FIKOLZA-1660 file (N, C-alpha, C; in steps of 0.1 Angstrom, whole numbers, plus 5000, padded with zeros to 4 digits):
% residues 152
   i   px   py   pz ch aa at
   1 6952 6499 2185  A  M  N
   1 6961 6510 2175  A  M CA
   1 6954 6522 2168  A  M  C
   2 6946 6515 2162  A  D  N
   2 6935 6522 2154  A  D CA
   2 6930 6536 2160  A  D  C
   3 6923 6535 2171  A  S  N
   3 6920 6546 2177  A  S CA
   3 6931 6557 2180  A  S  C
   4 6944 6550 2183  A  L  N
   4 6955 6561 2184  A  L CA
   4 6957 6568 2178  A  L  C
   5 6957 6559 2165  A  T  N
   5 6964 6562 2148  A  T CA
   5 6954 6573 2146  A  T  C
   6 6943 6574 2147  A  E  N
   6 6929 6580 2141  A  E CA
   6 6932 6597 2152  A  E  C
   7 6934 6595 2167  A  A  N
   7 6939 6609 2175  A  A CA
   7 6953 6617 2169  A  A  C
   8 6963 6605 2168  A  N  N
   8 6974 6615 2165  A  N CA
   8 6970 6622 2153  A  N  C
   9 6965 6619 2141  A  N  N
   9 6962 6622 2130  A  N CA
   9 6953 6635 2132  A  N  C
  10 6944 6636 2138  A  M  N
  10 6934 6649 2143  A  M CA
  10 6942 6655 2148  A  M  C
  11 6952 6652 2157  A  L  N
  11 6959 6664 2165  A  L CA
  11 6967 6670 2156  A  L  C
  12 6976 6661 2147  A  A  N
  12 6985 6665 2135  A  A CA
  12 6977 6679 2129  A  A  C
  13 6963 6672 2124  A  I  N
  13 6958 6679 2111  A  I CA
  13 6952 6689 2120  A  I  C
  14 6948 6690 2132  A  T  N
  14 6943 6704 2140  A  T CA
  14 6956 6712 2143  A  T  C
  15 6966 6709 2145  A  L  N
  15 6978 6717 2149  A  L CA
  15 6980 6728 2134  A  L  C
  16 6985 6714 2124  A  L  N
  16 6990 6722 2111  A  L CA
  16 6981 6732 2106  A  L  C
  17 6965 6731 2111  A  K  N
  17 6957 6738 2105  A  K CA
  17 6961 6755 2112  A  K  C
  18 6963 6752 2125  A  K  N
  18 6963 6765 2132  A  K CA
  18 6979 6772 2130  A  K  C
  19 6988 6763 2128  A  L  N
  19 6999 6771 2119  A  L CA
  19 7003 6776 2116  A  L  C
  20 6994 6766 2102  A  C  N
  20 6992 6778 2088  A  C CA
  20 6986 6790 2085  A  C  C
  21 6975 6787 2094  A  K  N
  21 6969 6799 2094  A  K CA
  21 6978 6812 2099  A  K  C
  22 6987 6810 2113  A  E  N
  22 6994 6820 2119  A  E CA
  22 7005 6821 2106  A  E  C
  23 7013 6811 2100  A  K  N
  23 7024 6818 2091  A  K CA
  23 7016 6816 2077  A  K  C
  24 7027 6825 2071  A  T  N
  24 7026 6824 2053  A  T CA
  24 7034 6818 2045  A  T  C
  25 7048 6813 2052  A  E  N
  25 7056 6806 2044  A  E CA
  25 7055 6790 2049  A  E  C
  26 7065 6786 2048  A  N  N
  26 7063 6767 2050  A  N CA
  26 7064 6765 2062  A  N  C
  27 7055 6753 2070  A  V  N
  27 7057 6752 2082  A  V CA
  27 7063 6735 2083  A  V  C
  28 7074 6738 2093  A  L  N
  28 7072 6723 2096  A  L CA
  28 7076 6719 2112  A  L  C
  29 7069 6707 2112  A  F  N
  29 7069 6701 2129  A  F CA
  29 7067 6687 2126  A  F  C
  30 7070 6678 2136  A  S  N
  30 7066 6666 2142  A  S CA
  30 7058 6661 2147  A  S  C
  31 7045 6654 2143  A  P  N
  31 7035 6653 2150  A  P CA
  31 7035 6644 2159  A  P  C
  32 7048 6633 2154  A  P  N
  32 7050 6621 2164  A  P CA
  32 7057 6625 2180  A  P  C
  33 7065 6638 2176  A  S  N
  33 7073 6643 2187  A  S CA
  33 7063 6648 2198  A  S  C
  34 7052 6656 2194  A  L  N
  34 7049 6661 2200  A  L CA
  34 7038 6649 2208  A  L  C
  35 7031 6645 2201  A  S  N
  35 7023 6633 2207  A  S CA
  35 7026 6626 2218  A  S  C
  36 7039 6621 2214  A  F  N
  36 7051 6614 2227  A  F CA
  36 7052 6623 2238  A  F  C
  37 7052 6634 2234  A  A  N
  37 7060 6644 2246  A  A CA
  37 7046 6648 2255  A  A  C
  38 7032 6652 2248  A  L  N
  38 7022 6652 2253  A  L CA
  38 7016 6643 2260  A  L  C
  39 7019 6626 2254  A  A  N
  39 7012 6617 2263  A  A CA
  39 7023 6610 2276  A  A  C
  40 7035 6617 2276  A  T  N
  40 7045 6615 2286  A  T CA
  40 7041 6628 2296  A  T  C
  41 7037 6639 2295  A  I  N
  41 7033 6649 2298  A  I CA
  41 7016 6645 2312  A  I  C
  42 7010 6634 2298  A  L  N
  42 6997 6627 2306  A  L CA
  42 7001 6623 2317  A  L  C
  43 7012 6615 2317  A  L  N
  43 7012 6605 2329  A  L CA
  43 7015 6612 2340  A  L  C
  44 7016 6625 2341  A  G  N
  44 7021 6631 2352  A  G CA
  44 7011 6645 2355  A  G  C
  45 7001 6643 2348  A  A  N
  45 6989 6655 2347  A  A CA
  45 6979 6651 2355  A  A  C
  46 6975 6659 2360  A  K  N
  46 6956 6656 2368  A  K CA
  46 6949 6668 2364  A  K  C
  47 6938 6664 2373  A  N  N
  47 6925 6676 2368  A  N CA
  47 6924 6682 2355  A  N  C
  48 6924 6695 2353  A  D  N
  48 6923 6703 2345  A  D CA
  48 6931 6702 2332  A  D  C
  49 6943 6697 2335  A  T  N
  49 6957 6695 2326  A  T CA
  49 6956 6684 2322  A  T  C
  50 6955 6674 2326  A  A  N
  50 6951 6658 2324  A  A CA
  50 6938 6661 2312  A  A  C
  51 6929 6669 2317  A  A  N
  51 6919 6668 2305  A  A CA
  51 6921 6675 2296  A  A  C
  52 6931 6688 2297  A  Q  N
  52 6932 6696 2280  A  Q CA
  52 6939 6684 2272  A  Q  C
  53 6948 6678 2281  A  I  N
  53 6955 6671 2271  A  I CA
  53 6949 6655 2267  A  I  C
  54 6940 6650 2274  A  E  N
  54 6927 6643 2267  A  E CA
  54 6920 6644 2256  A  E  C
  55 6914 6659 2257  A  H  N
  55 6908 6667 2249  A  H CA
  55 6915 6666 2235  A  H  C
  56 6929 6671 2238  A  L  N
  56 6938 6672 2225  A  L CA
  56 6936 6664 2217  A  L  C
  57 6933 6646 2221  A  F  N
  57 6938 6638 2213  A  F CA
  57 6924 6627 2214  A  F  C
  58 6912 6635 2217  A  S  N
  58 6899 6628 2214  A  S CA
  58 6898 6617 2220  A  S  C
  59 6904 6618 2230  A  L  N
  59 6902 6602 2237  A  L CA
  59 6901 6605 2255  A  L  C
  60 6897 6591 2259  A  D  N
  60 6895 6595 2275  A  D CA
  60 6905 6584 2279  A  D  C
  61 6908 6590 2295  A  R  N
  61 6918 6581 2299  A  R CA
  61 6918 6569 2298  A  R  C
  62 6904 6561 2300  A  D  N
  62 6903 6547 2301  A  D CA
  62 6911 6541 2290  A  D  C
  63 6912 6545 2280  A  G  N
  63 6918 6540 2266  A  G CA
  63 6931 6537 2268  A  G  C
  64 6938 6544 2280  A  D  N
  64 6950 6542 2284  A  D CA
  64 6961 6547 2269  A  D  C
  65 6961 6558 2263  A  I  N
  65 6973 6561 2253  A  I CA
  65 6984 6555 2255  A  I  C
  66 6992 6557 2268  A  N  N
  66 7006 6554 2270  A  N CA
  66 7010 6540 2265  A  N  C
  67 7001 6533 2267  A  L  N
  67 7001 6516 2264  A  L CA
  67 7001 6519 2248  A  L  C
  68 6996 6527 2240  A  G  N
  68 6995 6524 2228  A  G CA
  68 7010 6529 2221  A  G  C
  69 7013 6542 2231  A  F  N
  69 7024 6546 2225  A  F CA
  69 7037 6542 2225  A  F  C
  70 7034 6534 2239  A  Q  N
  70 7049 6521 2240  A  Q CA
  70 7046 6511 2230  A  Q  C
  71 7035 6506 2229  A  S  N
  71 7036 6495 2213  A  S CA
  71 7039 6501 2197  A  S  C
  72 7033 6516 2196  A  L  N
  72 7044 6525 2189  A  L CA
  72 7058 6524 2188  A  L  C
  73 7059 6526 2199  A  L  N
  73 7074 6530 2199  A  L CA
  73 7086 6516 2200  A  L  C
  74 7080 6504 2202  A  T  N
  74 7085 6492 2204  A  T CA
  74 7084 6489 2185  A  T  C
  75 7071 6496 2180  A  E  N
  75 7078 6490 2166  A  E CA
  75 7082 6498 2159  A  E  C
  76 7081 6510 2158  A  M  N
  76 7090 6522 2153  A  M CA
  76 7105 6518 2154  A  M  C
  77 7112 6512 2164  A  N  N
  77 7124 6510 2169  A  N CA
  77 7129 6497 2160  A  N  C
  78 7120 6487 2158  A  K  N
  78 7123 6476 2153  A  K CA
  78 7134 6475 2140  A  K  C
  79 7142 6469 2139  A  P  N
  79 7154 6471 2131  A  P CA
  79 7148 6463 2118  A  P  C
  80 7150 6471 2109  A  V  N
  80 7144 6468 2093  A  V CA
  80 7157 6471 2083  A  V  C
  81 7154 6461 2077  A  T  N
  81 7170 6464 2065  A  T CA
  81 7167 6470 2057  A  T  C
  82 7154 6472 2052  A  S  N
  82 7157 6483 2040  A  S CA
  82 7151 6498 2044  A  S  C
  83 7152 6501 2054  A  Y  N
  83 7152 6517 2057  A  Y CA
  83 7156 6518 2075  A  Y  C
  84 7163 6529 2077  A  L  N
  84 7166 6531 2091  A  L CA
  84 7155 6541 2098  A  L  C
  85 7146 6538 2107  A  L  N
  85 7139 6544 2116  A  L CA
  85 7144 6545 2131  A  L  C
  86 7145 6554 2137  A  G  N
  86 7144 6552 2157  A  G CA
  86 7140 6562 2162  A  G  C
  87 7139 6561 2170  A  T  N
  87 7134 6573 2182  A  T CA
  87 7147 6572 2194  A  T  C
  88 7147 6585 2200  A  T  N
  88 7158 6581 2214  A  T CA
  88 7146 6589 2218  A  T  C
  89 7147 6590 2237  A  N  N
  89 7138 6600 2244  A  N CA
  89 7149 6600 2254  A  N  C
  90 7149 6614 2264  A  R  N
  90 7149 6619 2274  A  R CA
  90 7145 6629 2280  A  R  C
  91 7147 6632 2291  A  L  N
  91 7135 6642 2297  A  L CA
  91 7146 6648 2307  A  L  C
  92 7148 6662 2303  A  F  N
  92 7156 6669 2311  A  F CA
  92 7146 6678 2321  A  F  C
  93 7146 6678 2333  A  G  N
  93 7136 6682 2344  A  G CA
  93 7147 6690 2354  A  G  C
  94 7139 6701 2361  A  E  N
  94 7142 6716 2366  A  E CA
  94 7144 6708 2377  A  E  C
  95 7161 6709 2381  A  N  N
  95 7162 6700 2392  A  N CA
  95 7156 6705 2407  A  N  C
  96 7148 6719 2405  A  A  N
  96 7141 6724 2418  A  A CA
  96 7129 6719 2417  A  A  C
  97 7125 6712 2410  A  L  N
  97 7112 6705 2415  A  L CA
  97 7112 6690 2418  A  L  C
  98 7106 6684 2421  A  N  N
  98 7102 6675 2428  A  N CA
  98 7090 6663 2420  A  N  C
  99 7100 6654 2409  A  F  N
  99 7093 6647 2400  A  F CA
  99 7088 6633 2410  A  F  C
 100 7076 6628 2409  A  L  N
 100 7072 6619 2414  A  L CA
 100 7081 6606 2410  A  L  C
 101 7084 6599 2420  A  P  N
 101 7089 6585 2416  A  P CA
 101 7080 6578 2403  A  P  C
 102 7065 6576 2407  A  F  N
 102 7058 6569 2397  A  F CA
 102 7060 6577 2381  A  F  C
 103 7060 6589 2385  A  F  N
 103 7065 6591 2368  A  F CA
 103 7074 6588 2365  A  F  C
 104 7089 6590 2370  A  K  N
 104 7100 6586 2363  A  K CA
 104 7101 6574 2360  A  K  C
 105 7095 6565 2367  A  E  N
 105 7093 6551 2367  A  E CA
 105 7082 6549 2353  A  E  C
 106 7075 6554 2354  A  S  N
 106 7064 6555 2343  A  S CA
 106 7071 6561 2328  A  S  C
 107 7081 6569 2328  A  C  N
 107 7086 6572 2314  A  C CA
 107 7095 6566 2311  A  C  C
 108 7104 6559 2319  A  E  N
 108 7112 6553 2317  A  E CA
 108 7108 6536 2309  A  E  C
 109 7097 6530 2315  A  K  N
 109 7087 6518 2308  A  K CA
 109 7084 6519 2299  A  K  C
 110 7074 6528 2298  A  L  N
 110 7066 6533 2289  A  L CA
 110 7071 6535 2275  A  L  C
 111 7083 6548 2276  A  Y  N
 111 7090 6555 2264  A  Y CA
 111 7106 6553 2268  A  Y  C
 112 7110 6545 2273  A  N  N
 112 7122 6545 2277  A  N CA
 112 7129 6558 2277  A  N  C
 113 7125 6564 2286  A  S  N
 113 7129 6577 2287  A  S CA
 113 7132 6581 2307  A  S  C
 114 7147 6585 2306  A  V  N
 114 7151 6585 2316  A  V CA
 114 7147 6598 2318  A  V  C
 115 7146 6603 2332  A  L  N
 115 7142 6619 2335  A  L CA
 115 7157 6625 2341  A  L  C
 116 7164 6634 2331  A  E  N
 116 7179 6639 2346  A  E CA
 116 7172 6655 2347  A  E  C
 117 7178 6654 2359  A  D  N
 117 7177 6668 2365  A  D CA
 117 7187 6674 2361  A  D  C
 118 7184 6687 2355  A  V  N
 118 7191 6698 2353  A  V CA
 118 7184 6711 2362  A  V  C
 119 7194 6722 2358  A  C  N
 119 7195 6732 2364  A  C CA
 119 7195 6744 2351  A  C  C
 120 7180 6743 2347  A  F  N
 120 7178 6754 2335  A  F CA
 120 7181 6770 2338  A  F  C
 121 7173 6770 2354  A  S  N
 121 7172 6785 2358  A  S CA
 121 7187 6792 2358  A  S  C
 122 7194 6782 2363  A  E  N
 122 7204 6789 2367  A  E CA
 122 7218 6785 2357  A  E  C
 123 7213 6778 2351  A  E  N
 123 7226 6773 2342  A  E CA
 123 7226 6770 2325  A  E  C
 124 7212 6773 2322  A  A  N
 124 7205 6780 2309  A  A CA
 124 7215 6773 2296  A  A  C
 125 7228 6782 2301  A  E  N
 125 7245 6775 2288  A  E CA
 125 7244 6767 2287  A  E  C
 126 7250 6760 2299  A  A  N
 126 7254 6750 2302  A  A CA
 126 7245 6739 2296  A  A  C
 127 7236 6737 2307  A  V  N
 127 7223 6726 2302  A  V CA
 127 7218 6726 2288  A  V  C
 128 7221 6734 2277  A  R  N
 128 7215 6737 2265  A  R CA
 128 7230 6727 2259  A  R  C
 129 7240 6728 2259  A  K  N
 129 7255 6721 2254  A  K CA
 129 7251 6710 2259  A  K  C
 130 7247 6708 2274  A  H  N
 130 7247 6690 2276  A  H CA
 130 7236 6687 2267  A  H  C
 131 7225 6693 2266  A  I  N
 131 7209 6688 2262  A  I CA
 131 7217 6684 2246  A  I  C
 132 7225 6693 2240  A  N  N
 132 7230 6690 2223  A  N CA
 132 7240 6683 2225  A  N  C
 133 7246 6681 2235  A  A  N
 133 7256 6672 2234  A  A CA
 133 7252 6653 2233  A  A  C
 134 7243 6649 2245  A  W  N
 134 7232 6637 2246  A  W CA
 134 7224 6638 2232  A  W  C
 135 7219 6649 2229  A  V  N
 135 7211 6646 2214  A  V CA
 135 7221 6641 2203  A  V  C
 136 7231 6649 2199  A  A  N
 136 7243 6641 2190  A  A CA
 136 7245 6633 2191  A  A  C
 137 7249 6625 2205  A  E  N
 137 7254 6610 2209  A  E CA
 137 7243 6602 2202  A  E  C
 138 7231 6607 2205  A  N  N
 138 7217 6595 2204  A  N CA
 138 7210 6596 2189  A  N  C
 139 7218 6604 2182  A  T  N
 139 7211 6609 2167  A  T CA
 139 7219 6609 2156  A  T  C
 140 7232 6602 2156  A  E  N
 140 7241 6600 2149  A  E CA
 140 7247 6616 2142  A  E  C
 141 7247 6626 2152  A  G  N
 141 7251 6638 2153  A  G CA
 141 7245 6650 2149  A  G  C
 142 7233 6649 2148  A  Y  N
 142 7225 6656 2149  A  Y CA
 142 7220 6664 2162  A  Y  C
 143 7221 6677 2160  A  K  N
 143 7214 6689 2175  A  K CA
 143 7204 6698 2171  A  K  C
 144 7199 6702 2177  A  F  N
 144 7183 6712 2172  A  F CA
 144 7180 6725 2186  A  F  C
 145 7188 6721 2195  A  I  N
 145 7186 6735 2206  A  I CA
 145 7197 6743 2200  A  I  C
 146 7191 6758 2201  A  F  N
 146 7198 6763 2196  A  F CA
 146 7203 6772 2206  A  F  C
 147 7210 6782 2207  A  S  N
 147 7213 6790 2221  A  S CA
 147 7203 6801 2224  A  S  C
 148 7198 6807 2210  A  C  N
 148 7187 6815 2211  A  C CA
 148 7171 6812 2220  A  C  C
 149 7169 6797 2217  A  W  N
 149 7161 6793 2224  A  W CA
 149 7153 6789 2237  A  W  C
 150 7167 6786 2241  A  L  N
 150 7169 6781 2253  A  L CA
 150 7170 6792 2267  A  L  C
 151 7178 6800 2259  A  C  N
 151 7184 6810 2271  A  C CA
 151 7178 6825 2269  A  C  C
 152 7167 6821 2264  A  Q  N
 152 7152 6835 2265  A  Q CA
 152 7143 6833 2277  A  Q  C
% end
């Protein structure tokens, strides 16, 4: 877990420096969310894409970061009486794409994340509303995807 922690910290610091270089106002982002998303993508990535993501984490694939993230998610979602911390994951994939069964199964096993087929290309507004409803249902009412982002 130590190498995973170090890799996440390095990724967060690198990204923060880049974001601060391009912005003059406050910057807000979630390093764990980005790390989980990149690690999930890595499950299905090959060749150059896989190498680029591995480079971002400064890890080789032999260190199987996905098992490390699975362990981290388990720890984060343990019930604690002194505070409330939880995660929720869902993948929404363009239904025109053919996601491999291995990828779907790995996402569910490692990240408790089901891949739901949606049609971004033809039904962006309906998909946005559907995603917002799912997010609200699974995060005590919070919604994050606004119409200006998805429909552009």
